[in-house]
C-alpha positions as CSV (number, residue, x, y, z in Angstrom):
1,M,123.5,-11.1,-99.8
2,A,122.1,-7.5,-100.0
3,D,118.5,-7.1,-101.1
4,Y,119.1,-4.3,-104.0
5,K,115.5,-4.2,-104.8
6,M,114.9,-3.3,-101.2
7,E,117.7,-0.8,-100.9
8,A,116.2,0.9,-104.1
9,A,112.8,1.0,-102.6
10,K,114.3,2.7,-99.4
11,A,115.9,5.5,-101.6
12,A,112.8,5.9,-103.7
13,I,110.6,6.4,-100.6
14,K,112.6,9.7,-99.8
15,L,111.4,11.3,-102.9
16,I,107.7,11.1,-101.7
17,K,106.2,14.3,-100.2
18,P,103.0,14.2,-98.1
19,G,99.8,14.9,-99.9
20,Q,101.1,13.6,-103.2
21,T,99.5,11.2,-105.7
22,I,101.7,8.4,-106.4
23,G,101.7,6.0,-109.3
24,L,102.9,2.5,-109.0
25,G,103.5,-0.3,-111.5
26,A,104.2,-3.9,-110.7
27,G,106.9,-6.0,-109.3
28,S,108.8,-6.9,-106.2
29,T,110.6,-3.4,-105.8
30,I,107.1,-1.9,-105.8
31,A,105.8,-4.3,-103.2
32,N,109.0,-3.4,-101.2
33,L,108.0,0.4,-101.5
34,L,104.6,-0.3,-100.1
35,S,105.9,-2.3,-97.2
36,L,108.0,0.6,-96.4
37,L,105.3,3.2,-96.9
38,A,103.2,1.0,-94.3
39,A,105.7,1.8,-91.7
40,E,105.3,5.5,-92.5
41,G,101.8,6.1,-91.1
42,S,101.3,9.7,-91.4
43,L,102.9,10.1,-94.8
44,A,101.0,6.9,-96.1
45,A,97.7,8.3,-94.8
46,S,98.2,11.5,-96.8
47,L,98.9,9.9,-100.0
48,T,96.7,8.9,-103.0
49,F,97.7,5.9,-104.9
50,V,97.0,5.1,-108.5
51,S,98.3,1.7,-110.1
52,S,98.6,0.1,-113.6
53,S,98.8,-3.4,-111.8
54,F,95.6,-5.3,-110.7
55,K,98.1,-7.2,-108.1
56,T,99.6,-4.0,-107.0
57,T,96.2,-2.3,-106.5
58,G,95.3,-5.3,-104.3
59,L,98.5,-4.8,-102.2
60,I,97.5,-1.1,-101.9
61,R,94.3,-2.0,-100.6
62,E,95.6,-4.5,-98.3
63,H,97.6,-1.9,-96.7
64,G,94.4,0.2,-96.3
65,F,95.9,3.0,-98.6
66,N,93.8,5.3,-100.3
67,V,93.6,4.1,-104.1
68,Q,92.1,5.6,-107.1
69,S,91.4,4.4,-110.6
70,I,93.4,5.7,-113.7
71,A,90.4,7.0,-115.3
72,L,89.7,9.3,-112.3
73,T,93.4,10.7,-111.7
74,K,94.5,13.9,-113.3
75,G,97.9,12.4,-113.0
76,P,100.2,11.3,-110.3
77,D,103.1,13.6,-109.1
78,I,105.5,10.6,-109.2
79,Y,105.2,7.3,-111.0
80,F,107.4,4.5,-109.8
81,D,107.9,1.3,-111.8
82,G,110.5,-1.2,-112.7
83,C,111.6,-2.5,-116.2
84,D,113.4,-5.5,-117.7
85,Q,116.2,-3.3,-119.0
86,F,117.1,0.5,-119.5
87,D,119.8,2.4,-121.1
88,L,121.7,5.5,-120.8
89,E,118.8,7.7,-122.2
90,L,116.6,5.7,-119.6
91,N,114.8,4.0,-122.6
92,A,113.2,1.2,-120.9
93,L,112.0,-2.2,-122.1
94,K,109.0,-3.7,-120.3
95,S,107.9,-7.2,-121.5
96,G,107.1,-9.6,-118.5
97,G,103.4,-8.5,-117.3
98,G,102.0,-7.6,-120.6
99,I,100.3,-4.4,-118.9
100,H,102.6,-1.9,-120.5
101,T,99.7,0.0,-122.1
102,S,98.4,1.0,-118.6
103,E,102.1,1.5,-117.4
104,K,102.6,3.9,-120.4
105,I,99.5,5.8,-119.8
106,L,100.4,6.5,-116.1
107,A,104.2,7.4,-117.1
108,A,103.0,9.9,-119.7
109,M,100.4,11.4,-117.2
110,A,102.9,11.7,-114.3
111,A,104.6,14.9,-113.5
112,E,107.7,12.5,-113.0
113,F,108.3,8.8,-114.2
114,I,111.0,7.3,-112.1
115,L,112.4,3.7,-112.8
116,I,113.4,1.8,-109.8
117,G,115.1,-1.6,-109.2
118,D,118.4,-3.3,-108.9
119,A,121.5,-2.0,-111.0
120,G,121.5,-5.3,-113.2
121,K,118.8,-3.6,-115.4
122,F,121.2,-0.9,-116.6
123,V,122.8,-1.3,-119.8
124,T,124.7,1.2,-122.1
125,S,122.3,0.6,-125.0
126,L,119.2,-1.7,-125.2
127,D,119.6,-5.0,-126.8
128,T,117.8,-8.1,-127.9
129,T,117.7,-9.8,-124.6
130,Y,114.0,-9.1,-124.2
131,P,111.3,-9.0,-126.8
132,L,109.4,-5.9,-127.7
133,V,105.7,-6.8,-126.5
134,I,102.7,-5.4,-128.6
135,E,99.3,-5.2,-127.6
136,A,96.9,-5.6,-130.6
137,L,93.3,-5.6,-131.3
138,P,92.0,-9.1,-132.1
139,A,90.4,-8.1,-135.2
140,A,93.9,-6.7,-136.6
141,L,95.9,-9.6,-135.4
142,Q,96.8,-10.9,-138.9
143,L,97.3,-7.6,-140.1
144,V,99.7,-6.6,-137.2
145,M,101.5,-9.6,-137.7
146,Q,101.8,-9.3,-141.5
147,Q,103.2,-5.8,-141.3
148,L,105.6,-6.6,-138.3
149,S,107.0,-9.6,-140.6
150,S,107.3,-7.0,-143.5
151,H,109.1,-4.4,-141.5
152,F,111.3,-6.8,-139.5
153,P,111.9,-10.1,-141.6
154,D,114.4,-11.6,-139.4
155,A,112.6,-11.3,-136.2
156,K,110.6,-14.1,-134.5
157,I,107.0,-12.8,-133.7
158,T,104.8,-15.0,-131.4
159,I,101.3,-14.8,-130.1
160,R,101.8,-14.9,-126.2
161,M,100.0,-17.9,-124.8
162,S,98.4,-18.3,-121.4
163,D,100.0,-20.7,-118.9
164,K,96.6,-20.8,-117.0
165,K,94.3,-21.8,-119.6
166,D,94.1,-23.3,-123.2
167,G,94.6,-20.3,-125.4
168,A,96.1,-16.8,-125.8
169,A,96.9,-14.7,-123.1
170,I,94.4,-11.6,-123.0
171,S,95.5,-8.1,-121.9
172,D,93.6,-6.4,-119.3
173,N,92.1,-4.4,-122.2
174,G,91.0,-7.6,-123.9
175,N,93.4,-7.6,-126.5
176,M,96.0,-9.9,-127.8
177,L,99.8,-9.8,-127.0
178,L,102.8,-10.3,-129.3
179,D,106.3,-10.9,-128.5
180,V,108.6,-9.6,-131.0
181,Y,112.2,-11.1,-130.8
182,F,114.6,-9.0,-132.6
183,T,118.0,-10.1,-134.0
184,E,119.0,-6.6,-134.0
185,L,117.4,-3.2,-132.9
186,M,116.9,-0.5,-135.3
187,A,117.4,3.1,-134.1
188,L,115.0,3.5,-131.1
189,D,113.3,6.8,-132.3
190,Q,112.5,5.0,-135.6
191,L,111.2,1.7,-133.8
192,N,109.0,3.7,-131.5
193,V,107.2,5.4,-134.3
194,L,107.1,2.6,-136.9
195,V,105.5,0.0,-134.8
196,K,102.6,2.3,-133.5
197,M,101.9,3.4,-137.0
198,I,100.6,0.0,-137.7
199,P,96.7,-0.1,-137.8
200,G,95.5,-2.1,-134.9
201,V,98.5,-1.6,-132.7
202,V,97.4,-0.4,-129.4
203,E,100.8,0.2,-127.7
204,H,104.1,-1.3,-127.4
205,S,106.5,-2.0,-124.7
206,L,109.4,0.4,-125.5
207,F,109.2,3.4,-123.1
208,Y,111.1,5.9,-125.2
209,R,112.8,8.8,-123.3
210,M,109.9,9.0,-120.9
211,A,111.6,8.5,-117.5
212,A,113.1,11.5,-115.6
213,K,115.5,9.6,-113.6
214,A,116.3,6.0,-112.4
215,V,117.1,4.9,-108.8
216,I,118.9,1.6,-108.7
217,A,120.9,-0.3,-106.1
218,G,123.9,-2.6,-106.5
219,P,127.1,-3.5,-105.3
220,A,128.4,0.1,-105.7
221,G,125.5,1.1,-103.6
222,V,122.5,3.3,-104.5
223,K,122.7,5.5,-107.6
224,V,120.3,8.0,-109.1
225,I,120.8,8.1,-113.0
226,R,119.7,10.8,-115.2
227,P,119.2,10.5,-118.9
228,V,122.0,11.3,-121.4
229,H,120.5,12.8,-124.5
């Protein structure tokens, strides 16, 4: 069986130029990209990397690549990341890792944000398969949950719990994570703003019209998709 994530990574590496600052998210496609770069000695040595992921940062260091903190970078030339699902406008949902705040910061800083992964992530319109993840300040947890329930009475809202300890999962920023399972999505432009306006919300996991292109691989081969606005 073809490794579509590896094929997407092979296509993505062709977009990287010597001397660039490359931002990386998390996931197996990103790990594949780093493995491929390890075989490109002179190119890899000329690059500076920055990542939203603790695990990916560790992989960058294991390969001996130059890594920089988000706080010290002026912005990557390209930010590569995967997602759970993306649509024709390249709106993307990222729910798994709970690091969407750092991911969104890098995506916004980058000259170009490129989604990479397998073609199974691509849908015509985002649906309710995956939750919207919200990072909230601990002191605002009850307020945020109350306002979410008011805005979305049919949604299921849960505090994300840790599978490694007894208690809630805590973000890299020391905040709480809420998973919002919708029965139906409202217009994405409205959802994007409405959730952000709730006091105490740090960020949510909808990446609304942020990606410049998507590089995906599937049974039909490798495709580069640009947003349809």
